[in-house]
N, C-alpha and C positions, 0 to 999 in steps of 0.2 A: 329223226331219232337223235337222242343225246349221244355225244361221242363216247362217253363212258359206257353206256348201255351197248353200243355197237362193238366196242372193244371187248366187253365181257362175253358177248355172243360169239365173237370170233375165237376167243380163247377157249371157250367151252367146246365148240365144235372141233377145234384142233385137238384138245385133250381127249375128246371122245374117241378119236381115231387111234389114240395110243393107249389110253387107260380109261376104258368106258366106265368102270366102277367109280373111279375118282371124279370123272366128269359128272356122273349121276349124283354123287354126294354134294358136289359143289353147286349143281343146279338146284337141288332140293334146298340147300341152305339159303340160296338167294330167293327161292320161291316163297319160303315161309316167313320172311321178314321184310318190312319196308326197306328199300334201298337207303333212304335217308329220311330224317324227320323234316316234314314240310315247314318252311318258314312262314311267318305271319306277315301279311301285308299290312300297311299302316291303317287303312280303313277298317280292316277286320280286327286289328289290335284294339282300336278305340271301342268298337262294338262289343267285343268279347269282354273287355274290362268292365262293362256295365253289368255283367252277369254276376250272380252270387256263386262263388266257388264252393264246392264240397268235395268229398272223397268217399270212396268205398274200396273194399278189397274183394277181388274175385280171382280164384285160382292162385292165391298168394301174391297177386300183383296189385300194386297201388293204382287206382283209377281216379282221375280227376274229373269231376262233374261240373256242369254249369246250369244255372237256372235263372230265368227271367220271370218274375212275378210269382204270386202265390194264390192258391184258391182255384177251384174248378178242376176239371179233369185235364191233366197236362197233355201237351203235344210233345212227343219224343222224337228228336232228330238224330239220325245215325250217319256218321260221315263215311267216306270211302277209304280204300286202301292207299297207304302212303300219303294220307291227308291228315286233317285234324279238325277238331270241333269248330275252330275259328272260321273255317271255310263256310260254315253254315250260319255264321253270325248275322249276315244280312237277312236271311230267311227268318231266323229266330227273332230278330228285331221287328220285322214286318208283322209276324204273327203276334208278338207281344203288343205292338201298337194297336192291334184289333181286340185286345183284351184276353188273349190266350196266355196261360202259363206254359212256358217252354222249357224243356229239359234237353240237354245233350251231354256228351262226354268224349274224352279222348280214349281211343282204343289202346290196349297195351302195346308198347313199342311205338306209339304215335303221340305227338303233341307233348303235353306235360305229364302223361301217365308213365308208370314204370314198365319194366320189362323190355325185351327186344323182339319178341315174337307174339303172335296171337293166332286165333283160329275163329271160324264162324261159330263154333260152339261156345267159345269164351264170350263172343259178342252176344249171342243168345242169352247166356247166363247173366251178363251185365244188364241186359234189358229186363230180365225177370227179377233181378235184385232191385232195380229202380221201381218196378211195379210193386214189389213188396213194400217199399218205403213210401211211395207216393200214390199208390192206388192205381186202378185201371186207367188206361190212356184214352183220350179222345181220338187221337190219331198217332200212328206210327209212320214216320216218313224217313226213308233211307235213300242215300245217294250211292250209286254204283254198287260196290261190295256191301255197303250198308243196307241197300234195298234187299239184296239176297238174304242177309241176316235177319232183316225185319220180317220177311215172309216166313222164314224158318221159325222165328220166335213166336209169331202169331199162330203157327201150326202146333207149336209145342208148349203152349201155356200162357203166352202173353195175351191179355184181354184188351181189346181196342175196338172202337166203333168203326174205324176206317184205316186203310193203308194207302200210302203214297210212295211210289217208286220213281226216282229221278235218275235217268241214265242207268237204269238197273240192269243187273245180270239175270238172265232167265235160268240158265243151266249151270250147275256147279262146275261141270267139267270145262265150261268156257274159261274159267280162271287158269286152267292148265294150258288150254289151247292159246289163249291170249298171251300168256307168259312166253310160250314158245315162239309165237309170231313176233312179239315185241323184240325179243333178243335174236330173232332170225336163226333159231336153232333147228337142226335137222330132226328127222323123225325119231331118232333115238331118245330125244329129250322127253317126248310125250309118254313113251312107254315107261321110261325110268321114273318120271314124276308120278304117274298114276299108281305105280306099284308102291313107291315110297309114301305117298299120301295115304293110301289104303292101310299099309302095314305099320307105318311109323308115326304118322300124324293122327290117325284115327283108328288105332288098334281096337278091335272088338266092336266098333260101330257098324251096324248093318247097312248095306245098300246106300252108301254115302252119295253116289253120283246122282241117284234119283231123289233120295230123301232130302238132301240139302238144296235142291233146285226150287225156284219160285213157282214152277209149274206143277209140282208134285202134290197130290191129294188136295185139290182145291176145296173140296167139300169140308175138309177139316179146318179151314180158315173161316171162322165165324163172323165175318164182317159183311155189311150190306153194300159198301161202297169202296171202290179202289180207283185211285187216280194214277195213271202211268204217264210220265213226262219223258220224252226222248227227242234228241235232235237227229234229223235225217242225215247229218254230216258227221255223226259220231263214228270215228275210226277205231276207237278202243272197244266199245261195246255197241255194235251196229244196231240200228233201229229195229231189225228183225227180232232182237231180243225182247223188246217191248211188245211187238206184235205176237210173239210166241206166248208170252205171259198173258196177254189180253185174251188170246184164243182159249187158253186153259181155264180162265176164270169167268168167261162168258159175259152176260149182259150187265153185271154189276160194275164193269170196268169202263172208265172214261179214258180214252187215249188222246193225249195232248201232244202234238208233234210240232217241233220248231225246225228252223233251218239256219245254218251259218254259225252255230254256237259251238259245235263239236262236243267233246266229252267234258271239258273242264269249265268252259264259260257258262254252260247251261245252268249250273247251280247258283250263279250270282246274277243271271239275267233278270232285269226288272219284270219282263212279261211272265217269266216262270215263277218268280217270287209272288207276283200278284195272283197268278192262277192257283198256286198251292194255298195261299192265304184265303182266297175265295172258297176253295174247296173245304178248308178247315172251318170257315164260318158256316157253310151250309151243313156240314156234319154236326156242328154244335146246335144249330137251329132245329135239326131233326132228331137229335139224340134224346132218348127218354130221360126224364128227370132222375137224378141219382137217388 
């Protein structure tokens, strides 16, 4: 655990014993925004520089987009929490090398985009706006939080031939549970966060804990093929998350499991990049003519 994260957890647990409401507000403020903007590695910097940059506005926030290639139904890649589009640049480059048009973007509060906070609904709305501009997708592929958002978008209006989830989260409430575990917060934190997420982050939105989960209403996700990639040694989102999603979606799922990569290295591992690119190729070969 990073020393800063450990110190934050200790401070919040101490505050909760003295002023629980104050601790709840502070935990919620941390939960709803990335702790810091991820830096770009040199390899990813070179690869992302080859993309054509664009922009759009969603919920009043400036969103930076990236595109490799033109023509054909695009593959849309969605990055994870506290990450940025450049982390997907190796996958995007591999897909583009096989003739795919690839789109991705920085979430609000991440990378080069504006804002300081975002939600799964804003991510869904960005996906839908990119569909409006570029047409239906060949494949929606999300990493971690981006996988959760991709399943939600596919259920609520995004048209795509296939879905791919890499180190994906199956249940929306895992975000709260994972946050509490990462900061080693006591049980008070989960109660406080669930209440604040329901009433402050998503006021008026029904049944968020089921509706935002990747396992919810699988019959409403009109794709024929789903690829789930997960590492058995993922400590942030355990491999049971992929198995849970696979069970919900049945025979159309291919589960590709790796070992020794954890949560972060899985997104850049050559074996994973190749498997996702093979999957996209197969989806393209089987897709009906536009």
